N, C-alpha and C positions, 0 to 999 in steps of 0.2 A: 229673716225667716222665723216663724213662730215655732218655739220648741215643741216637740212631739210629746214630751213627758213633762210632768209637773211635780215638784216636790210636795209631799203632804204638808210641809211647813211653810210653803211659799207665801200664803196670804198672811200668816202671822209675822213673817219677816219683812214683807214689803213696806209697811208703814215706817220702818227705820231707815229707808232709803239707802240700802247698800249699793255698791258698785257690783253689777252682776257679771257673771261669766257663763257662757254656754258650754256645758260639758256633757257629751254623750246625749245630746238632744234634750237636756234639762237646764233650765236657768237657775243658777244657784249663786249666793253671795260670794264674791271673791274677797271683798273687803268692806267693812262698815264705815270706818273712818281712820284717822291717823293714830288712834289710840288702840287699835286692834292688838298690837303686840303687848301693850301694857296690860290689857284685860286678859290676854292669853296667859301671861305669867302668873296672874292672880287666880283667875278662874274663867276659862273660855268655853263656850258652847259652840260647836261647829256642826253645820248641817252636812251630812255625807250621804244623803238619800240618793244622790246621782249615781253612786257606784252600782253597777249592774249586779243583780243577784237572782238566784233561782232556788227552788226548794224541791225536795223529794222525800218520800217515805215509803215504807213497805218492807216485808220480810227479806227481800232480795236487794235492798238498797245498798247495804254494805258491800256486797259482792260486786254490784254494778259500779259503784264508785271506784273500788279497787281495780276493776277492769279498765277504767278510764285513766289509770295511773295516778289516782288521788289517794294519798295516805289518810286513813280514817282515824280520827282522834277517839279518845275515851268518851264515855257518856258525860254530858254536861262539860264539855271542853271544846277547844278549837285548835286547829292546826293550820300552819301556812301551806299554801300551794306553791309548787314550783313555778317560778315566773311571777309570783305575786298573787295577792288575794288570799282568801281563807275559806276553810270549811268548818262549820260549827255543828256539833252533834247535840241536838236538843232532846234526845231520848235515845232509846236503844236503836230505833230504826227510822229516825227523822232527822233531816239535815237541812241546813241553810248554807248555800255556797255563794260567796261574794267575790267579785272580781277586783283586781287591782285597778288603780286609776289608769284609764286608757286601755285596759285589757280587753281581750276578746274571748277568753276561755269560757265565761258563763254563757255567752251567746251560743257557742258551739254545744255546750252541755245541754242548754235548753232545747236546742234542735234535736239532739240525740235522745233526750227524754221523751220526745213525742213518739219515738219508736221503741221505747224501752220495753223489755219483756214483762210478762205477768209477775206481780210481786214488787214492782217498782212504779210508784205513782207520782207524777209531777205535783208540786204544791205551789200555788200562786203566791208570790212574795211581793207585797206592795208596802214595804216597811218605811216608816220614818226612821232614819238612821242618823246617829249623832256621835260625836266624839266630845268627851269632857276632859279637861286637863287644867292644871294649875295648882298653885300652892294651897289654895283653900278647898280643893276637891274633896278631901276627907270630910270636911265640915258639911258640905252640901250633901254628901252621901248619907251621913248620919242623920241629917234632918229630913231626908226624903224616903228612907228605906230602912227596914229593920234587920237587914243582912249585915253581918260583920265582914265588911269587904277586906279587912286586913288579913283574913284567913284565906282569901283567894290567892293562889300561888301563880305568879307570872311564869315560872319555869314550867309548870304543868298546864298552863293556859286554861285555867278553870273558868267556867261560866256559871252565873246564877240566873235561874229562871224564877223571877220574883215579881213583886209589885212595887212600883215607885209612885208616890203620891196617888195611889189608887189605880195606876195603869199597869197592866201586865207587861213586863219587859224581859228581854234577854240582855245581860250586861256582864262584862268581864274586863280585866286588865289587859292592856296591850301596848303597842308602841307605833307611832307614826312620825315619819320625818325625824327620827332620833329622839322623840319626846314621849315620855310615859303618858298614857291616857287611859281612860275607860271608854270602850266602845259600847254603844247601846242601840238596841233595835226594839221597835214596838209597832203594833198595827197602825197603819197610816191614818186611820180614822181618829186615833188619839193623839196624833203627832202635834197638832197645833196647841192643844191643851197642855201636853207635857212640856213642850218647848217654852211656852209662855210662863208656866209655873216655875220651871227651872231657871228661866231668865230672871224672874223676880227675885228668887233666892240668890242667884249669882250676883245681881246688882247690889244686894244688901251686903255681900261679902267682898265687894270691890271689883267684881268681874263683869261679865256680860257676853253678849253675842259677838262672835268673831267670824270673819270670812274664811273660806277654805284655803285662801292663799297662805295662811299661817301654817297649815299642816300639809298642804299639797302645793308647795311653792312652784313646781314646774308648770302649773296651769296658768298661762299668761294671756289667753285670748279673752280680753275684756270686751263686753258688748255695750257698755255705756260708761260715762265718766261723770 
């Protein structure tokens, strides 16, 4: 069955012939080759665009999220949601909500947003989403962005709204599958360019593209070999 959704990075990744998995209606790389774990240790780039997300903004958005039982983080920070996933506060009244792997919370929130009261506006999110991890990650960040990422505090879950190789991004430290990483989101139209640029730098540093199986190991439904 043809996936209903398509990663903004799909065409950039396809020439590298990964083994694909179908996740939530999107075809994403599960593994590129037998060296995925080696590249992950040095500097891995993982496409996580398949994770469901929605957005909202407006003067009543904070109250609306709290009414849904979602803890609202500080400005330019993120907070975990009960049951998995996260909510990122991109300004005083604008939010990105992303589901956990296999979660259904965002689907329900998106449906509820369609009937949200005045002062709460849905925001379409078609992000290219990635995770960056590995020993050489600090070097890549220094080469691609002028933010001092060492000042971002994992304990307070800070985010930076900045530019990386000329692309506006939201980026911040986090953790997946027990591994420290940086999560990154950008407009999907810039996804292929950003992924390819980061891939070139990662390769120079001994890393490269890595399938989602390294960070989301419970996903095992492969659709080709």
